C-alpha positions in Angstrom: 8.3 -16.6 22.2 8.0 -18.6 19.0 9.6 -17.2 15.9 6.3 -17.4 14.0 4.7 -15.2 16.7 7.1 -12.3 16.3 5.7 -10.7 13.1 2.2 -11.0 14.5 3.5 -9.6 17.8 4.7 -6.5 16.0 1.4 -6.1 14.1 -0.8 -7.1 17.0 1.5 -6.1 19.8 0.6 -8.8 22.4 -1.2 -12.1 22.4 -3.7 -10.9 25.1 -5.1 -8.5 22.6 -6.8 -11.3 20.8 -9.8 -13.0 22.2 -11.1 -16.5 22.5 -12.1 -17.7 19.1 -15.3 -18.3 17.3 -16.8 -21.8 17.3 -15.0 -22.6 14.0 -15.7 -24.8 11.1 -13.1 -27.2 9.7 -10.8 -24.6 8.3 -11.4 -25.5 4.7 -10.3 -23.1 1.9 -13.5 -23.7 0.0 -16.1 -20.9 0.1 -19.8 -21.2 -0.5 -21.1 -22.5 -3.8 -21.2 -19.7 -6.4 -22.3 -19.0 -10.0 -18.8 -18.9 -11.5 -18.9 -15.3 -12.5 -16.2 -13.0 -11.1 -17.3 -9.7 -9.4 -16.5 -6.6 -11.3 -15.6 -4.9 -8.0 -15.6 -5.7 -4.3 -14.4 -4.5 -0.9 -12.7 -7.3 1.1 -12.2 -7.3 4.9 -10.3 -9.8 6.9 -10.8 -10.6 10.6 -8.3 -12.5 12.8 -9.4 -14.5 15.8 -7.5 -16.6 18.4 -8.7 -20.0 19.5 -8.5 -21.5 23.0 -5.6 -23.6 21.9 -3.7 -20.6 20.8 -4.3 -21.2 17.1 -5.4 -18.4 14.8 -8.0 -18.2 12.1 -8.4 -15.6 9.4 -11.9 -14.8 8.0 -12.5 -13.2 4.6 -15.6 -11.3 3.8 -16.5 -9.5 0.6 -19.2 -6.9 0.0 -20.1 -4.0 -2.2 -18.7 -1.3 0.1 -16.6 -0.5 3.2 -18.1 -2.5 6.1 -20.5 -0.8 8.5 -22.1 -1.8 11.7 -21.2 -5.2 13.3 -19.5 -7.7 11.1 -21.3 -11.1 10.6 -18.7 -13.8 10.1 -21.2 -16.6 9.5 -20.7 -16.6 5.8 -17.0 -15.8 5.8 -14.3 -17.9 4.2 -12.3 -19.4 7.1 -8.5 -19.7 6.7 -5.7 -20.5 9.1 -3.3 -17.8 10.4 -2.7 -15.8 7.3 -1.3 -12.6 5.8 -3.8 -10.9 3.5 -2.8 -8.5 0.7 -4.0 -7.3 -2.7 -2.6 -6.0 -6.0 -5.9 -4.3 -6.8 -7.1 -7.2 -8.9 -7.2 -10.2 -6.6 -6.6 -11.1 -2.9 -3.3 -12.8 -2.0 -3.2 -14.9 1.1 0.1 -15.9 2.9 -1.1 -19.1 4.4 1.2 -19.7 7.4 0.0 -23.2 8.0 1.1 -24.4 4.5 3.7 -21.6 3.9 2.2 -20.9 0.6 1.0 -17.8 -1.3 -2.5 -18.2 -2.6 -4.4 -16.1 -5.1 -8.2 -15.6 -4.5 -10.7 -13.9 -6.8 -14.0 -12.6 -5.6 -17.1 -14.1 -7.3 -20.2 -12.1 -8.2 -22.0 -13.4 -5.1 -19.1 -12.2 -3.0 -17.8 -15.7 -2.3 -14.1 -16.5 -3.0 -12.3 -18.9 -5.3 -8.7 -19.9 -5.0 -7.3 -19.8 -8.5 -3.5 -20.3 -7.9 -1.0 -21.2 -5.2 2.8 -21.3 -4.9 5.0 -22.7 -2.1 7.7 -20.9 -0.2 8.8 -23.9 1.9 11.8 -24.8 -0.2 13.3 -21.3 0.3 13.3 -21.8 4.1 10.6 -19.2 4.7 9.1 -20.0 8.2 6.6 -17.2 8.4 4.9 -15.1 5.7 5.0 -11.6 7.3 5.3 -9.1 4.4 3.0 -8.0 1.7 4.4 -8.9 -1.8 5.7 -6.1 -3.9 3.6 -6.0 -7.1 5.3 -4.3 -10.0 2.8 -5.4 -12.6 0.1 -8.1 -13.2 2.9 -10.5 -14.1 5.8 -9.5 -11.9 6.0 -9.4 -8.1 8.6 -9.9 -5.3 8.2 -11.6 -1.9 11.0 -10.1 0.3 12.1 -12.6 2.9 14.0 -10.2 5.0 14.8 -12.7 7.7 16.8 -14.8 5.3 18.1 -12.0 3.0 16.4 -13.1 -0.1 13.8 -12.0 -2.7 11.5 -14.6 -4.4 10.2 -13.4 -7.7 6.8 -14.7 -9.0 4.1 -14.1 -11.5 1.0 -13.1 -9.6 -1.3 -14.0 -12.5 -0.1 -17.6 -13.0 1.3 -18.0 -9.4 4.5 -19.4 -10.7 7.9 -18.7 -9.1 10.2 -17.1 -11.7 13.4 -16.8 -9.8 15.1 -15.7 -6.6 17.8 -13.2 -5.6 20.1 -13.3 -2.7 20.5 -9.9 -0.9 22.8 -10.7 2.2 23.3 -6.9 2.7 19.9 -6.9 4.4 21.2 -9.1 7.3 23.2 -8.1 10.3 25.1 -10.2 12.8 23.3 -10.9 16.1 20.0 -9.4 14.9 16.9 -10.7 13.2 15.7 -8.6 10.2 12.1 -7.4 9.7 10.9 -5.4 6.8 8.3 -2.8 7.6 5.1 -2.3 5.4 6.3 -1.3 2.0 5.1 1.9 0.2 5.0 2.3 -3.6 6.3 5.5 -5.1 6.2 5.5 -8.8 8.0 2.4 -10.2 9.7 1.5 -7.0 9.0 0.6 -3.4 10.4 2.0 -0.2 10.3 0.4 3.2 12.3 0.2 6.5 14.3 -2.6 7.9 14.0 -3.3 11.6 16.8 -5.2 13.4 15.9 -6.8 16.8 17.4 -9.4 19.1 15.5 -12.7 19.5 13.7 -11.5 22.6 12.7 -8.1 21.2 14.6 -6.4 24.0 17.0 -4.5 21.8 17.4 -3.0 18.4 20.4 -2.1 16.4 21.8 1.0 18.2 23.7 2.7 15.5 21.3 3.4 12.7 17.8 3.7 11.2 17.7 1.8 7.9 15.6 2.4 4.9 15.6 0.4 1.6 14.6 1.1 -1.9 13.4 -1.9 -3.9 13.2 -1.9 -7.7 12.5 -4.4 -10.4 16.2 -4.7 -11.1 18.0 -8.1 -10.8 21.4 -6.5 -10.7 20.6 -4.1 -7.9 17.2 -4.9 -6.4 17.9 -3.2 -3.1 19.7 -0.1 -2.0 20.3 0.7 1.6 19.7 4.1 3.3 21.1 4.8 6.8 20.7 7.5 9.4 21.9 7.6 13.0 19.4 10.1 14.5 16.9 7.4 15.5 16.5 3.7 16.0 13.9 1.0 15.6 12.2 2.2 12.4 9.3 0.1 11.1 6.3 2.1 10.0 6.1 4.6 7.2 3.8 6.4 4.8 4.0 8.6 1.6 2.7 12.1 2.0 0.8 14.1 -0.6 4.2 15.7 -1.4 5.3 12.2 -2.5 8.0 12.1 0.1 8.6 9.0 2.2 8.2 9.5 6.0 9.1 6.9 8.6 9.0 6.7 12.3 12.1 5.7 14.3 10.4 5.0 17.7 12.6 2.4 19.4 10.2 -0.6 19.1 7.1 1.6 19.6 8.6 3.3 22.6 8.9 0.0 24.4 12.7 0.2 24.8 12.6 3.6 26.5 9.6 2.8 28.8 11.1 -0.5 29.9 14.6 1.0 30.2 15.9 -1.9 28.1 18.2 0.2 26.0 19.4 3.8 25.9 17.6 5.1 22.8 16.7 8.6 21.5 13.2 9.9 21.6 10.7 8.9 18.9 11.5 10.7 15.7 10.1 11.1 12.2 12.6 11.2 9.3 12.0 11.4 5.6 13.4 10.6 2.1 12.5 13.1 -0.5 10.9 11.8 -3.6 13.6 10.7 -6.1 16.4 11.0 -3.6 18.5 8.1 -2.3 19.5 9.5 1.1 17.7 10.3 4.3 17.0 14.0 4.3 19.6 15.5 6.8 17.7 18.8 7.1 14.5 17.2 8.3 13.5 15.6 11.6 10.5 15.8 13.9 11.3 15.0 17.5 8.0 13.6 18.8 9.3 13.3 22.3 9.7 17.1 22.4 6.7 18.0 20.3 4.2 15.8 22.2 5.9 16.0 25.6 6.0 12.2 25.8 8.6 9.4 26.6 7.1 7.1 23.9 5.0 6.9 20.8 3.2 4.0 19.2 1.9 3.6 15.6 2.2 5.9 12.7 -1.0 6.5 10.7 -1.2 8.8 7.7 -4.1 11.3 8.2 -4.3 12.9 4.8 -2.1 15.6 3.2 1.2 15.7 5.0 0.0 14.7 8.4 -0.1 11.7 10.6 -1.5 10.3 13.9 0.4 8.5 16.7 -0.5 7.2 20.1 1.6 9.1 22.6 2.1 8.2 26.2 0.1 10.7 28.2 2.1 13.6 29.5 0.2 13.6 32.8 1.0 9.9 33.6 4.4 9.1 35.1 5.5 5.7 33.7 7.2 4.9 37.0 3.9 5.2 38.8 2.1 2.6 36.6 4.7 0.3 35.2 6.6 -2.5 36.9 10.4 -2.6 36.5 11.3 -3.8 33.0 7.7 -3.4 31.8 7.0 -1.6 28.5 4.0 0.2 27.3 2.4 -2.4 25.0 -1.3 -2.9 26.0 -1.2 -0.2 28.7 -4.2 2.3 28.6 -2.2 5.5 29.0 -1.9 6.7 25.4 -3.5 9.7 23.8 -4.2 9.9 20.1 -2.3 12.8 18.6 -2.5 14.5 15.2 0.7 16.0 13.8 0.8 18.4 10.8 4.2 18.1 9.2 3.9 21.5 7.4 3.2 23.5 10.5 4.9 21.2 13.1 1.8 21.6 15.2 0.0 18.8 17.2 -3.4 18.4 18.7 -5.6 15.5 20.1 -7.7 13.5 17.7 -11.4 14.3 18.3 -13.4 11.1 18.5 -10.6 8.8 19.9 -10.4 8.6 23.7 -7.3 7.7 25.6 -6.7 4.0 25.3 -4.3 1.1 25.3 -1.9 0.5 22.5 -2.9 -2.5 20.5 -1.5 -2.8 16.9 0.1 -0.7 14.3 -2.1 -1.9 11.4 -3.6 0.7 9.1 -6.0 0.3 6.3 -6.2 2.5 3.2 -9.0 2.3 0.8 -10.3 4.9 -1.7 -7.7 7.3 -0.4 -8.9 7.2 3.1 -7.2 5.8 6.2 -8.8 3.6 8.8 -7.5 2.4 12.1 -8.8 0.3 14.9 -9.0 0.4 18.7 -9.8 -2.3 21.2 -12.8 -2.0 23.5 -14.5 -4.1 26.2 -11.2 -5.0 27.9 -9.6 -5.7 24.5 -12.2 -8.3 23.6 -13.4 -6.8 20.3 -12.3 -4.1 17.8 -13.8 -0.9 16.5 -12.9 0.5 13.0 -12.5 4.3 12.7 -12.2 6.5 9.7 -9.4 9.0 10.2 -10.0 12.4 8.7 -7.5 15.1 7.8 -9.1 17.6 10.2 -7.9 15.6 13.3 -11.2 13.9 13.8 -12.1 10.2 13.7 -15.5 8.5 13.3 -16.4 4.9 14.1 -17.8 3.1 11.1 -17.8 -0.6 12.0 -17.0 -3.1 14.7 -16.4 -6.8 15.3 -18.4 -9.0 17.7 -15.1 -10.8 18.2 -11.8 -10.8 16.5 -9.6 -8.0 15.1 -9.7 -6.2 11.8 -6.7 -7.7 9.8 -7.2 -6.3 6.2 -9.3 -3.9 4.3 -9.0 -3.4 0.5 -10.8 -3.0 -2.8 -10.3 -5.3 -5.8 -11.4 -4.5 -9.3 -11.7 -7.0 -12.1 -9.3 -6.1 -14.9 -10.9 -5.2 -18.2 -10.3 -7.7 -21.0 
């Protein structure tokens, strides 16, 4: 497994989940001709496809509203394998062919213009896997967890303004991955995941959280807890507390019997605190009667959805020795209410394979995707706070990779 594949593996879970690609154009960054006017507002969606030569393409589309029906990629901007993020004003592309961060703005005809670019190559970054942390229109961090460094840049001018070394993020014998960051007030919180190179083990002694602030003297503070392992995904509830799932590499370590790990658990950091709350823990193994959970999607209020290995399926009956659960069609979608500690199935989402842990949040609503047709295409579902889900869009081929809204800043 190549190093560059690992972050995508965590987000997409397995290469077989991607399909044979579109007949592609030349991969140019240049979109269609446009009138030069910037759109006041637009919704941007990205789709990721895989080519027959195991190369990846990212397609960007912009429109007036959240996509519906089947996406048409014929007019999309084609990019190489890329991370896509937004600060609410523009789209930022982590181009993994060039190892650059690029700023794109949406034109009034919903085409794209690249208006700035900076290179991360000289810092030794070998794969752009994390969304930048945007503190303002002129201050942002790219956290390169694998090398224990933070690269500061101006997202308006796309100029690097400095770098900070944070070796405390690193651990001997493990590779470091930062989970998707969550903004709470003027700081960000995220998890750090430590794995071996083969993704067959994680640090056995702790779940680690981090607080990142715009403070050059102490940009990162570490939070540790030994009640769970393998934390990566998180969300902020309506109570403004930070919740994160310690699920042992999405339950894979337990199912494959690769490592003796505790059951999947949810922990939290109260808003304003700098420790993991010792009085709070949800044992998902016990609550859902499952040996493994996958994903961690906020569902409104203080609730979330996970995929849980079905309680009526014995893993030993369907898994080969050493085989984990990724891509296996034995997971039920379960809704969990943190306040009542009650769980129930999600209406509208049938038992299915695990695929990826991506979630999309726009206009205060959460969307997730599931694979259909032998994991040959994706369907996008709106996740409601009443434990229901409704399909809103689908791809003809490829996987949803990003969904967000950009608004042109007022002069």
